[in-house]
TIGURO-951293 format. One record per residue: residue in one letter; x, y, z of N, C-alpha, C in turn. Coordinates in Angstrom, 3 decimals. Example, Ala and Ser with C-alpha at 12.3 -4.5 7.8 and 13.67 -1.06 7.14 Angstrom:
BEGIN
+--------+----------+----------+----------+----------+----------+----------+----------+----------+----------+
: residu :     n.xx :     n.yy :     n.zz :    ca.xx :    ca.yy :    ca.zz :     c.xx :     c.yy :     c.zz :
+--------+----------+----------+----------+----------+----------+----------+----------+----------+----------+
:      A :   13.190 :   -5.690 :    7.800 :   12.300 :   -4.500 :    7.800 :   13.200 :   -3.300 :    7.800 :
:      S :   12.850 :   -2.250 :    7.080 :   13.670 :   -1.060 :    7.140 :   12.900 :    0.030 :    7.870 :
+--------+----------+----------+----------+----------+----------+----------+----------+----------+----------+
END
This chain:
BEGIN
+--------+----------+----------+----------+----------+----------+----------+----------+----------+----------+
: residu :     n.xx :     n.yy :     n.zz :    ca.xx :    ca.yy :    ca.zz :     c.xx :     c.yy :     c.zz :
+--------+----------+----------+----------+----------+----------+----------+----------+----------+----------+
:      M :  127.594 :  107.469 :  112.995 :  126.372 :  108.278 :  113.044 :  126.201 :  109.035 :  111.734 :
:      A :  124.992 :  109.082 :  111.212 :  124.735 :  109.716 :  109.929 :  124.738 :  111.230 :  110.070 :
:      S :  125.138 :  111.894 :  109.007 :  125.091 :  113.348 :  108.994 :  123.648 :  113.796 :  108.860 :
:      V :  123.416 :  115.093 :  109.125 :  122.072 :  115.641 :  108.992 :  121.584 :  115.469 :  107.562 :
:      D :  122.478 :  115.692 :  106.585 :  122.092 :  115.559 :  105.180 :  121.646 :  114.140 :  104.863 :
:      E :  122.349 :  113.133 :  105.417 :  121.976 :  111.752 :  105.160 :  120.622 :  111.423 :  105.776 :
:      Q :  120.310 :  112.048 :  106.906 :  119.043 :  111.749 :  107.581 :  117.859 :  112.376 :  106.865 :
:      H :  118.090 :  113.406 :  106.054 :  116.988 :  114.114 :  105.408 :  117.195 :  114.184 :  103.900 :
:      L :  117.524 :  113.052 :  103.296 :  117.689 :  113.001 :  101.857 :  116.339 :  113.235 :  101.183 :
:      P :  116.307 :  114.099 :  100.185 :  115.032 :  114.327 :   99.499 :  114.663 :  113.135 :   98.633 :
:      S :  113.421 :  112.704 :   98.712 :  112.966 :  111.581 :   97.898 :  112.543 :  112.095 :   96.530 :
:      P :  112.926 :  111.385 :   95.463 :  112.468 :  111.792 :   94.132 :  111.029 :  111.371 :   93.860 :
:      F :  110.450 :  110.595 :   94.787 :  109.113 :  110.061 :   94.574 :  108.074 :  110.926 :   95.290 :
:      P :  106.911 :  111.113 :   94.680 :  105.893 :  111.971 :   95.298 :  105.187 :  111.268 :   96.449 :
:      E :  104.623 :  112.068 :   97.346 :  103.687 :  111.511 :   98.310 :  102.412 :  111.144 :   97.556 :
:      L :  101.750 :  110.099 :   98.036 :  100.546 :  109.624 :   97.365 :   99.354 :  109.749 :   98.311 :
:      Y :   98.216 :  110.173 :   97.778 :   97.006 :  110.377 :   98.565 :   95.833 :  109.663 :   97.911 :
:      G :   94.983 :  109.099 :   98.739 :   93.754 :  108.498 :   98.227 :   93.240 :  107.422 :   99.155 :
:      R :   91.940 :  107.108 :   99.035 :   91.304 :  106.057 :   99.827 :   91.518 :  106.252 :  101.333 :
:      G :   91.572 :  107.518 :  101.757 :   91.734 :  107.824 :  103.173 :   93.157 :  107.686 :  103.680 :
:      L :   94.124 :  107.517 :  102.769 :   95.515 :  107.305 :  103.158 :   96.428 :  108.388 :  102.593 :
:      R :   97.531 :  108.564 :  103.269 :   98.647 :  109.354 :  102.751 :   99.880 :  108.466 :  102.835 :
:      L :  100.551 :  108.277 :  101.699 :  101.792 :  107.520 :  101.663 :  102.935 :  108.512 :  101.565 :
:      C :  103.824 :  108.486 :  102.555 :  104.907 :  109.469 :  102.627 :  106.205 :  108.759 :  103.021 :
:      P :  107.351 :  109.412 :  102.797 :  108.624 :  108.761 :  103.138 :  108.757 :  108.548 :  104.647 :
:      W :  109.505 :  107.509 :  105.002 :  109.885 :  107.293 :  106.397 :  110.999 :  108.263 :  106.754 :
:      D :  110.958 :  108.803 :  107.965 :  112.000 :  109.702 :  108.456 :  112.852 :  108.938 :  109.473 :
:      P :  114.112 :  108.637 :  109.148 :  114.943 :  107.850 :  110.065 :  115.078 :  108.473 :  111.451 :
:      A :  115.043 :  109.796 :  111.522 :  115.231 :  110.469 :  112.801 :  113.990 :  110.417 :  113.682 :
:      V :  112.830 :  110.163 :  113.102 :  111.568 :  110.234 :  113.838 :  110.860 :  108.882 :  113.908 :
:      D :  110.978 :  108.087 :  112.851 :  110.121 :  106.910 :  112.687 :  110.779 :  105.577 :  113.016 :
:      A :  112.017 :  105.588 :  113.500 :  112.731 :  104.320 :  113.720 :  112.003 :  103.419 :  114.722 :
:      E :  111.428 :  103.997 :  115.752 :  110.749 :  103.182 :  116.762 :  109.535 :  102.467 :  116.168 :
:      T :  108.779 :  103.173 :  115.327 :  107.621 :  102.561 :  114.680 :  108.058 :  101.465 :  113.723 :
:      W :  109.122 :  101.726 :  112.958 :  109.636 :  100.711 :  112.044 :  110.059 :   99.466 :  112.820 :
:      L :  110.779 :   99.671 :  113.910 :  111.238 :   98.547 :  114.728 :  110.048 :   97.734 :  115.233 :
:      R :  109.011 :   98.408 :  115.684 :  107.825 :   97.716 :  116.182 :  107.168 :   96.895 :  115.077 :
:      G :  107.140 :   97.446 :  113.863 :  106.520 :   96.734 :  112.753 :  107.272 :   95.475 :  112.355 :
:      V :  108.601 :   95.576 :  112.246 :  109.375 :   94.437 :  111.729 :  109.748 :   93.419 :  112.807 :
:      T :  109.436 :   93.726 :  114.058 :  109.649 :   92.725 :  115.115 :  108.330 :   92.126 :  115.597 :
:      D :  107.223 :   92.571 :  115.019 :  105.915 :   92.017 :  115.357 :  105.892 :   90.527 :  115.017 :
:      P :  105.380 :   89.674 :  115.907 :  105.381 :   88.225 :  115.649 :  104.691 :   87.821 :  114.350 :
:      E :  103.603 :   88.495 :  113.983 :  102.902 :   88.147 :  112.745 :  103.749 :   88.506 :  111.523 :
:      F :  104.446 :   89.640 :  111.593 :  105.370 :   89.992 :  110.507 :  106.459 :   88.933 :  110.392 :
:      R :  107.054 :   88.574 :  111.514 :  108.152 :   87.596 :  111.514 :  107.688 :   86.199 :  111.088 :
:      R :  106.421 :   85.908 :  111.294 :  105.906 :   84.606 :  110.865 :  105.984 :   84.442 :  109.351 :
:      W :  105.766 :   85.543 :  108.625 :  105.666 :   85.461 :  107.165 :  106.848 :   86.069 :  106.428 :
:      N :  107.697 :   86.808 :  107.114 :  108.785 :   87.533 :  106.443 :  110.108 :   87.323 :  107.164 :
:      T :  111.146 :   87.110 :  106.392 :  112.501 :   87.072 :  106.942 :  113.369 :   87.985 :  106.080 :
:      P :  113.482 :   89.249 :  106.464 :  114.280 :   90.178 :  105.657 :  115.755 :   89.779 :  105.631 :
:      L :  116.451 :   90.244 :  104.606 :  117.898 :   90.020 :  104.535 :  118.587 :   90.650 :  105.733 :
:      T :  118.113 :   91.832 :  106.126 :  118.671 :   92.527 :  107.277 :  117.715 :   92.374 :  108.452 :
:      L :  118.121 :   91.605 :  109.458 :  117.291 :   91.437 :  110.644 :  117.558 :   92.604 :  111.593 :
:      I :  116.497 :   93.256 :  112.026 :  116.609 :   94.469 :  112.832 :  116.125 :   94.158 :  114.240 :
:      S :  116.941 :   94.531 :  115.231 :  116.572 :   94.203 :  116.602 :  116.659 :   95.384 :  117.562 :
:      D :  117.134 :   96.559 :  117.101 :  117.181 :   97.712 :  118.004 :  116.974 :   99.003 :  117.213 :
:      L :  116.853 :  100.113 :  117.942 :  116.541 :  101.395 :  117.315 :  117.634 :  101.877 :  116.375 :
:      D :  118.895 :  101.670 :  116.729 :  119.987 :  102.099 :  115.860 :  119.938 :  101.366 :  114.522 :
:      E :  119.682 :  100.064 :  114.577 :  119.589 :   99.287 :  113.336 :  118.390 :   99.727 :  112.506 :
:      A :  117.293 :  100.035 :  113.172 :  116.104 :  100.495 :  112.451 :  116.374 :  101.822 :  111.762 :
:      A :  117.013 :  102.751 :  112.468 :  117.318 :  104.059 :  111.880 :  118.277 :  103.920 :  110.705 :
:      E :  119.283 :  103.077 :  110.830 :  120.232 :  102.875 :  109.736 :  119.546 :  102.241 :  108.533 :
:      F :  118.654 :  101.300 :  108.792 :  117.914 :  100.674 :  107.693 :  117.098 :  101.723 :  106.945 :
:      L :  116.416 :  102.613 :  107.675 :  115.612 :  103.644 :  107.027 :  116.496 :  104.643 :  106.276 :
:      R :  117.685 :  104.935 :  106.797 :  118.608 :  105.798 :  106.060 :  119.019 :  105.147 :  104.739 :
:      E :  119.253 :  103.836 :  104.774 :  119.621 :  103.121 :  103.549 :  118.476 :  103.153 :  102.542 :
:      R :  117.233 :  102.993 :  103.019 :  116.091 :  103.084 :  102.107 :  116.022 :  104.478 :  101.483 :
:      A :  116.320 :  105.520 :  102.270 :  116.302 :  106.881 :  101.731 :  117.369 :  107.059 :  100.655 :
:      R :  118.549 :  106.461 :  100.861 :  119.606 :  106.536 :   99.833 :  119.172 :  105.815 :   98.559 :
:      E :  118.503 :  104.673 :   98.729 :  118.035 :  103.929 :   97.563 :  116.917 :  104.679 :   96.826 :
:      A :  116.129 :  105.432 :   97.570 :  115.103 :  106.256 :   96.927 :  115.758 :  107.306 :   96.041 :
:      V :  116.817 :  107.934 :   96.542 :  117.529 :  108.937 :   95.747 :  118.081 :  108.300 :   94.469 :
:      D :  118.529 :  107.050 :   94.566 :  119.017 :  106.313 :   93.391 :  117.882 :  105.906 :   92.449 :
:      G :  116.645 :  105.991 :   92.925 :  115.497 :  105.643 :   92.094 :  115.162 :  104.166 :   92.057 :
:      T :  115.734 :  103.380 :   92.989 :  115.520 :  101.932 :   92.938 :  114.442 :  101.436 :   93.905 :
:      I :  114.098 :  102.239 :   94.906 :  113.059 :  101.856 :   95.872 :  112.225 :  103.080 :   96.241 :
:      A :  110.927 :  102.902 :   96.213 :  110.021 :  103.922 :   96.753 :  109.383 :  103.317 :   97.997 :
:      A :  109.914 :  103.666 :   99.165 :  109.446 :  103.113 :  100.438 :  108.552 :  104.138 :  101.126 :
:      Y :  107.332 :  103.732 :  101.429 :  106.343 :  104.658 :  101.976 :  105.846 :  104.221 :  103.353 :
:      R :  105.697 :  105.216 :  104.209 :  104.989 :  105.042 :  105.474 :  103.509 :  105.243 :  105.170 :
:      I :  102.690 :  104.251 :  105.491 :  101.246 :  104.365 :  105.288 :  100.661 :  105.092 :  106.492 :
:      T :   99.991 :  106.194 :  106.244 :   99.383 :  106.939 :  107.345 :   97.904 :  107.198 :  107.051 :
:      D :   97.148 :  107.416 :  108.114 :   95.774 :  107.871 :  107.985 :   95.810 :  109.311 :  107.493 :
:      E :   95.099 :  109.589 :  106.401 :   95.184 :  110.920 :  105.801 :   94.698 :  112.016 :  106.737 :
:      S :   93.718 :  111.728 :  107.575 :   93.175 :  112.747 :  108.467 :   94.034 :  112.963 :  109.704 :
:      S :   94.390 :  111.881 :  110.387 :   95.082 :  112.008 :  111.678 :   96.603 :  111.980 :  111.569 :
:      G :   97.128 :  111.433 :  110.482 :   98.573 :  111.278 :  110.353 :   99.138 :  110.070 :  111.080 :
:      T :   98.269 :  109.266 :  111.705 :   98.711 :  108.075 :  112.430 :   99.354 :  107.074 :  111.481 :
:      T :  100.495 :  106.539 :  111.873 :  101.155 :  105.526 :  111.062 :  100.395 :  104.214 :  111.162 :
:      L :  100.141 :  103.602 :  109.992 :   99.376 :  102.362 :  109.914 :  100.222 :  101.186 :  109.430 :
:      G :  101.285 :  101.474 :  108.703 :  102.111 :  100.390 :  108.173 :  103.090 :  100.888 :  107.135 :
:      H :  103.470 :   99.982 :  106.246 :  104.526 :  100.242 :  105.259 :  104.151 :   99.617 :  103.926 :
:      I :  104.508 :  100.299 :  102.846 :  104.410 :   99.718 :  101.509 :  105.577 :  100.238 :  100.681 :
:      S :  106.120 :   99.377 :   99.842 :  107.231 :   99.820 :   99.003 :  107.141 :   99.217 :   97.616 :
:      V :  107.646 :   99.983 :   96.676 :  107.861 :   99.519 :   95.307 :  109.366 :   99.328 :   95.202 :
:      N :  109.794 :   98.059 :   95.093 :  111.209 :   97.703 :   95.219 :  111.800 :   97.242 :   93.892 :
:      T :  113.121 :   97.219 :   93.844 :  113.844 :   96.667 :   92.699 :  113.308 :   97.269 :   91.400 :
:      I :  113.167 :   98.581 :   91.409 :  112.619 :   99.277 :   90.246 :  113.621 :   99.218 :   89.094 :
:      S :  113.168 :   98.731 :   87.957 :  113.983 :   98.735 :   86.737 :  113.251 :   99.551 :   85.684 :
:      H :  113.818 :  100.707 :   85.344 :  113.197 :  101.527 :   84.303 :  113.521 :  100.975 :   82.916 :
:      V :  114.542 :  100.141 :   82.818 :  114.871 :   99.503 :   81.542 :  113.798 :   98.477 :   81.180 :
:      F :  113.511 :   97.570 :   82.133 :  112.506 :   96.532 :   81.889 :  111.104 :   96.974 :   82.300 :
:      R :  111.014 :   98.136 :   82.966 :  109.750 :   98.704 :   83.436 :  109.037 :   97.750 :   84.397 :
:      T :  109.812 :   97.210 :   85.335 :  109.302 :   96.263 :   86.315 :  109.663 :   96.695 :   87.726 :
:      A :  108.966 :   96.109 :   88.694 :  109.292 :   96.303 :   90.108 :  108.579 :   95.224 :   90.906 :
:      R :  108.958 :   95.100 :   92.177 :  108.284 :   94.206 :   93.115 :  107.670 :   95.070 :   94.216 :
:      V :  106.555 :   94.637 :   94.747 :  105.911 :   95.388 :   95.821 :  105.848 :   94.546 :   97.087 :
:      G :  105.898 :   95.203 :   98.223 :  105.779 :   94.550 :   99.516 :  105.113 :   95.492 :  100.502 :
:      Y :  104.514 :   94.928 :  101.536 :  103.793 :   95.759 :  102.500 :  103.644 :   95.021 :  103.818 :
:      W :  103.418 :   95.778 :  104.880 :  102.984 :   95.227 :  106.165 :  102.167 :   96.278 :  106.892 :
:      V :  101.348 :   95.805 :  107.825 :  100.453 :   96.696 :  108.572 :  100.679 :   96.463 :  110.058 :
:      L :  100.695 :   97.534 :  110.828 :  100.856 :   97.429 :  112.277 :   99.665 :   96.687 :  112.895 :
:      P :   99.876 :   95.988 :  114.003 :   98.797 :   95.174 :  114.593 :   97.498 :   95.926 :  114.832 :
:      E :   97.608 :   97.150 :  115.331 :   96.386 :   97.895 :  115.677 :   95.628 :   98.392 :  114.445 :
:      A :   96.242 :   98.329 :  113.265 :   95.585 :   98.812 :  112.043 :   95.052 :   97.674 :  111.184 :
:      R :   95.245 :   96.436 :  111.608 :   94.802 :   95.298 :  110.800 :   93.280 :   95.162 :  110.816 :
:      G :   92.750 :   94.562 :  109.756 :   91.312 :   94.342 :  109.652 :   90.532 :   95.555 :  109.189 :
:      R :   91.238 :   96.583 :  108.701 :   90.575 :   97.816 :  108.252 :   90.806 :   98.085 :  106.770 :
:      G :   91.320 :   97.102 :  106.051 :   91.546 :   97.280 :  104.618 :   92.725 :   98.171 :  104.288 :
:      V :   93.620 :   98.385 :  105.242 :   94.750 :   99.297 :  105.028 :   95.671 :   98.792 :  103.922 :
:      A :   96.050 :   97.513 :  103.982 :   96.970 :   96.981 :  102.973 :   96.338 :   97.017 :  101.587 :
:      T :   95.065 :   96.673 :  101.486 :   94.385 :   96.701 :  100.188 :   94.358 :   98.109 :   99.618 :
:      R :   93.993 :   99.076 :  100.449 :   93.916 :  100.460 :   99.965 :   95.291 :  100.991 :   99.581 :
:      A :   96.305 :  100.679 :  100.395 :   97.659 :  101.165 :  100.110 :   98.225 :  100.512 :   98.854 :
:      L :   98.000 :   99.203 :   98.698 :   98.504 :   98.506 :   97.519 :   97.816 :   99.026 :   96.263 :
:      G :   96.517 :   99.245 :   96.330 :   95.811 :   99.796 :   95.177 :   96.356 :  101.154 :   94.774 :
:      L :   96.629 :  101.987 :   95.760 :   97.148 :  103.332 :   95.512 :   98.562 :  103.277 :   94.923 :
:      A :   99.436 :  102.490 :   95.537 :  100.822 :  102.406 :   95.084 :  100.930 :  101.747 :   93.712 :
:      A :  100.140 :  100.698 :   93.487 :  100.201 :   99.997 :   92.198 :   99.722 :  100.893 :   91.066 :
:      H :   98.638 :  101.618 :   91.303 :   98.131 :  102.532 :   90.269 :   99.198 :  103.559 :   89.903 :
:      W :   99.831 :  104.148 :   90.917 :  100.886 :  105.139 :   90.666 :  102.048 :  104.525 :   89.898 :
:      A :  102.494 :  103.330 :   90.308 :  103.657 :  102.707 :   89.675 :  103.390 :  102.375 :   88.211 :
:      L :  102.149 :  101.971 :   87.905 :  101.821 :  101.577 :   86.529 :  101.375 :  102.747 :   85.660 :
:      T :  101.270 :  103.920 :   86.243 :  100.895 :  105.106 :   85.449 :  102.009 :  106.141 :   85.534 :
:      D :  102.023 :  106.929 :   86.578 :  102.981 :  108.041 :   86.672 :  104.438 :  107.589 :   86.687 :
:      L :  104.744 :  106.463 :   87.342 :  106.130 :  105.990 :   87.395 :  106.553 :  105.336 :   86.082 :
:      G :  105.583 :  104.950 :   85.265 :  105.893 :  104.437 :   83.941 :  106.282 :  102.974 :   83.873 :
:      L :  105.960 :  102.202 :   84.919 :  106.287 :  100.784 :   84.884 :  105.198 :  100.011 :   84.135 :
:      Y :  105.544 :   98.796 :   83.691 :  104.576 :   97.962 :   82.981 :  104.176 :   96.729 :   83.784 :
:      R :  105.101 :   96.168 :   84.566 :  104.799 :   94.943 :   85.304 :  105.209 :   95.096 :   86.764 :
:      L :  104.305 :   94.677 :   87.653 :  104.586 :   94.624 :   89.086 :  104.431 :   93.186 :   89.553 :
:      E :  105.333 :   92.755 :   90.424 :  105.252 :   91.423 :   91.011 :  105.094 :   91.530 :   92.520 :
:      L :  104.397 :   90.561 :   93.074 :  104.170 :   90.507 :   94.512 :  104.335 :   89.051 :   94.925 :
:      G :  105.188 :   88.801 :   95.903 :  105.390 :   87.439 :   96.388 :  105.065 :   87.341 :   97.865 :
:      H :  104.488 :   86.200 :   98.264 :  104.235 :   85.972 :   99.688 :  104.382 :   84.488 :   99.981 :
:      A :  104.674 :   84.166 :  101.214 :  104.862 :   82.777 :  101.614 :  103.583 :   81.977 :  101.380 :
:      L :  103.760 :   80.757 :  100.924 :  102.641 :   79.848 :  100.747 :  101.927 :   79.682 :  102.093 :
:      G :  100.613 :   79.782 :  102.079 :   99.842 :   79.683 :  103.313 :   99.431 :   81.023 :  103.886 :
:      H :  100.008 :   82.109 :  103.368 :   99.633 :   83.441 :  103.855 :   98.387 :   83.894 :  103.088 :
:      D :   97.256 :   83.339 :  103.494 :   96.013 :   83.534 :  102.752 :   95.555 :   84.990 :  102.737 :
:      A :   95.789 :   85.728 :  103.810 :   95.369 :   87.130 :  103.846 :   96.099 :   87.925 :  102.776 :
:      S :   97.392 :   87.683 :  102.633 :   98.165 :   88.399 :  101.617 :   97.718 :   88.001 :  100.215 :
:      C :   97.357 :   86.741 :  100.043 :   96.846 :   86.256 :   98.757 :   95.570 :   87.017 :   98.381 :
:      R :   94.679 :   87.173 :   99.333 :   93.407 :   87.874 :   99.071 :   93.653 :   89.344 :   98.737 :
:      I :   94.561 :   89.974 :   99.462 :   94.878 :   91.384 :   99.203 :   95.409 :   91.546 :   97.785 :
:      A :   96.341 :   90.680 :   97.411 :   96.925 :   90.751 :   96.068 :   95.846 :   90.622 :   94.999 :
:      E :   94.978 :   89.636 :   95.158 :   93.963 :   89.391 :   94.134 :   92.937 :   90.523 :   94.072 :
:      R :   92.567 :   91.096 :   95.230 :   91.653 :   92.240 :   95.240 :   92.236 :   93.418 :   94.452 :
:      C :   93.563 :   93.536 :   94.498 :   94.233 :   94.674 :   93.862 :   94.680 :   94.365 :   92.438 :
:      G :   94.166 :   93.285 :   91.867 :   94.439 :   93.001 :   90.467 :   95.719 :   92.243 :   90.192 :
:      F :   96.348 :   91.713 :   91.236 :   97.563 :   90.914 :   91.062 :   97.153 :   89.446 :   90.929 :
:      R :   97.204 :   88.943 :   89.726 :   96.776 :   87.569 :   89.476 :   97.804 :   86.580 :   90.018 :
:      L :   97.298 :   85.482 :   90.541 :   98.185 :   84.405 :   90.975 :   98.774 :   83.752 :   89.731 :
:      E :  100.106 :   83.773 :   89.629 :  100.775 :   83.234 :   88.447 :  101.444 :   81.883 :   88.704 :
:      G :  101.543 :   81.494 :   89.957 :  102.114 :   80.181 :   90.235 :  102.823 :   80.131 :   91.571 :
:      T :  103.412 :   78.978 :   91.841 :  104.165 :   78.746 :   93.068 :  105.632 :   78.589 :   92.725 :
:      L :  106.472 :   79.375 :   93.360 :  107.917 :   79.277 :   93.186 :  108.471 :   78.431 :   94.318 :
:      R :  109.125 :   77.343 :   93.981 :  109.639 :   76.433 :   94.998 :  110.894 :   77.007 :   95.650 :
:      G :  110.908 :   76.967 :   96.983 :  112.083 :   77.387 :   97.741 :  112.550 :   78.790 :   97.428 :
:      A :  111.625 :   79.718 :   97.210 :  111.976 :   81.067 :   96.765 :  112.054 :   82.089 :   97.896 :
:      M :  111.716 :   81.684 :   99.127 :  111.759 :   82.601 :  100.273 :  112.455 :   81.910 :  101.431 :
:      F :  113.037 :   82.735 :  102.299 :  113.589 :   82.185 :  103.532 :  112.464 :   81.673 :  104.421 :
:      E :  112.750 :   80.613 :  105.157 :  111.855 :   80.182 :  106.227 :  111.817 :   81.266 :  107.301 :
:      A :  110.767 :   81.269 :  108.107 :  110.625 :   82.276 :  109.164 :  111.836 :   82.257 :  110.094 :
:      G :  112.485 :   83.408 :  110.216 :  113.586 :   83.568 :  111.157 :  114.882 :   82.892 :  110.768 :
:      R :  114.997 :   82.405 :  109.539 :  116.203 :   81.669 :  109.135 :  116.710 :   82.165 :  107.784 :
:      H :  118.037 :   82.135 :  107.635 :  118.650 :   82.428 :  106.346 :  119.303 :   81.181 :  105.752 :
:      D :  119.036 :   80.024 :  106.358 :  119.665 :   78.784 :  105.892 :  118.629 :   77.735 :  105.478 :
:      A :  117.364 :   78.119 :  105.376 :  116.305 :   77.200 :  104.967 :  115.274 :   77.991 :  104.170 :
:      F :  114.565 :   77.297 :  103.295 :  113.707 :   77.979 :  102.336 :  112.298 :   77.399 :  102.333 :
:      R :  111.361 :   78.210 :  101.843 :  109.980 :   77.764 :  101.703 :  109.421 :   78.262 :  100.372 :
:      D :  108.282 :   77.706 :   99.991 :  107.676 :   78.058 :   98.711 :  106.959 :   79.406 :   98.803 :
:      M :  106.800 :   80.024 :   97.641 :  106.224 :   81.366 :   97.569 :  105.195 :   81.423 :   96.447 :
:      H :  104.071 :   82.076 :   96.720 :  103.122 :   82.398 :   95.649 :  103.625 :   83.644 :   94.935 :
:      L :  103.588 :   83.614 :   93.611 :  103.932 :   84.774 :   92.805 :  102.667 :   85.332 :   92.172 :
:      H :  102.424 :   86.621 :   92.409 :  101.317 :   87.338 :   91.782 :  101.902 :   88.399 :   90.854 :
:      G :  101.195 :   88.695 :   89.785 :  101.656 :   89.723 :   88.867 :  100.515 :   90.585 :   88.373 :
:      R :  100.851 :   91.828 :   88.078 :   99.891 :   92.752 :   87.469 :  100.628 :   93.533 :   86.396 :
:      V :  100.021 :   93.677 :   85.236 :  100.639 :   94.429 :   84.151 :   99.766 :   95.614 :   83.787 :
:      G :  100.380 :   96.539 :   83.071 :   99.715 :   97.803 :   82.783 :   98.438 :   97.680 :   81.984 :
:      T :   98.271 :   96.588 :   81.237 :   97.058 :   96.414 :   80.437 :   95.945 :   95.690 :   81.186 :
:      D :   96.228 :   95.239 :   82.418 :   95.174 :   94.622 :   83.228 :   94.133 :   95.679 :   83.600 :
:      P :   92.868 :   95.280 :   83.731 :   91.855 :   96.259 :   84.133 :   92.113 :   96.765 :   85.552 :
:      E :   91.807 :   98.023 :   85.768 :   91.943 :   98.618 :   87.095 :   90.918 :   97.972 :   88.028 :
:      P :   91.348 :   97.434 :   89.171 :   90.367 :   96.808 :   90.082 :   89.471 :   97.846 :   90.732 :
:      K :   88.262 :   97.409 :   91.065 :   87.332 :   98.293 :   91.780 :   87.589 :   98.133 :   93.264 :
:      L :   88.128 :   99.170 :   93.881 :   88.474 :   99.137 :   95.301 :   87.691 :  100.198 :   96.043 :
:      P :   87.503 :   99.988 :   97.363 :   86.771 :  101.013 :   98.154 :   87.576 :  102.297 :   98.252 :
+--------+----------+----------+----------+----------+----------+----------+----------+----------+----------+
END
C-alpha cells in the first residue's frame, strides 16, 4: 500500500485551461475507478494495448501512482480531461516520453464513452500540444495510432499533426503482447502553423 506522500506527489506540470476544458493531474486515491472504466472500455481496448493491462481498482490506483512518480521525474505529464465548468471527467491526455535533450515527446489520449462526439479529444490535444511546444519548450511531438483508427487520424490532423507515414508492426495487436499491427505516425513541430480550433 502506498504512503500518503506517494498518493499526493506534487506535479511539476501546470494545470491547463482552455476551450471549455481543464486538464489536471489524476488523483490515485480518488480517480482510480474512472481510470479503470476508461482503460477497460471495449472501444479503448479495440485500439490500444498498454504494456500494463489493468483489470481492477488496485491496479488502476497503482498505475496512477506510477504516473505521478514519473511526473515528478519530468518524463510524463498525464492529465485528467475535465469539463471546466462542472469538473466532470471526460477522458485522459498525456505528453509521454519527454526528452528535454532532444526536445521531443509523444502524445496519447482517450475519451470516456459518454463524452465522445463532443470534440473533447480535439480540444484537449490542441491545448496540450500548444503548451508542450511553447511553455514546456519542446520542438517535436509525435502521435501514433493503429492503422484503421480513422477518428484518431482526423483528430491528429485537425490539431496540426501531419501524417508522416505508416510504421510496420509498431503496435501490439488488440489485447495481445505477442502479435503486432501497423501504426500511423503523425508529427507536429514547433515551426508548424498553429491550427485553428474551436
